[in-house]
C-alpha angles and dihedrals in degrees: 000000000000120000117245093254093050090048091051091052091049091049092049091049091053093048089054094054099067142008103251134024128184116225090240092053092051092047090051094049093047094040093231137113126273088248091058090050091054091049092049092049089054090051091052090051089053088055090056103263110139102225116171120207122215124222127244139075093293098035126202140221136221130182110221121207119231145157092261095049110133118238115299118248127221132198119224097271093046091051091051092047091049092049092050092048092050092047091052091047091048092058096049131086096228094119095261100079097108093041090051091050091053091046090051090054091049093050092048092053093059097044119105115254093252093056094037089061090057097046092045087063091057111101112172128170122193109215100203120236127145110249142165093193115116113239115263109243115256124192109246091221090056091049091050094046095048093046091047091052091050090049093048093040094235124153113252122222116199148147115242128206113230093021126126095235133047098235134035134193120203142163104234115224109169144345115231140174119226128172094343097313137100119237138181117219106210146152107253105222094198096050095033092226142095116274140174119225127194109236094215089062096049123100107189124222122210141262106033120239127251126305118268140199109249117251123221111263115234109259091016096250126081093216092053092047094050093046091050092046095054093043091053094244110155094201093055089229092133096248128123111252090227120046130167145164130229139172114235127198091230133094115266091237091058095048093044090057091064100034118093105174106012132097114245121193132177113253111181128305113342091345133103142187114236126194113189140165136212142164095261138015095246091050090050091051090049091049091054093045091059090075088073096222138114111281133209114189113223093181171059110351091232089066093051089049090051091054089052092051092049091048091055091045093050092046091054091048092052091047092052090049092054092046093050091047 
């Protein structure tokens, strides 16, 4: 049985999660009677929380915001989620980085010692990349456990979906977000190399392995390493391994609207110069071809050769289609 104070905190937390609550729904979530809910609402009002009651046989409750509202309360999961969000915001260039960092410090100061220990272990870096992909869901307990292991420098043991072996051992270095997903940057002990693992595919084994001395990350910066890894750059310098320039018969404003990481420059009337990168020459040629415009290759020769290979491949595909038809 919860104490009255614990029950009041739970009730206040529920009222903050959505606009309206029926009395029956609150009673069910708190495992108490409707009469107890009414009494607890009255106690919260006495503490200064503006809670409006709806009319009707079942009633309803709504917590109104106001300038005299006492400090908001968060349960453990809400506090972790808020900390992660502020850490991500603090590492971005969206104009709120410094404000987010100050807010993170403020939130940490009011957390109880037990919860402060957990959130201090969270170290998240947002590697910026425009994306429309929704974030893959990650269990909060997994995020906490992985971050804590990286903070304590303890070897992680886990099963990994999509891997070629049932169990993995890795020295966790850092948790990052990239293109709407959560990743762990770690030294894979079995492959003796740096790897990135998606957190939503990890199933942790307990207990953790022994402590380890941290290794220097290639490139020195986690953002540079992750960018280079996902662009296929072997030197982890963050650059695409294949990079070329073309002239497109389209206005620069039109091409810029659909180009996320390329350089678009005006080049005469209704023409533009586009410099773009990719992980292979054929993929770069295909990326340029999607603009559906006449193309003049400035360089290098590898890009022109890739266009020739794709042209032959597409011609064969069209010929097979006509034959089958």
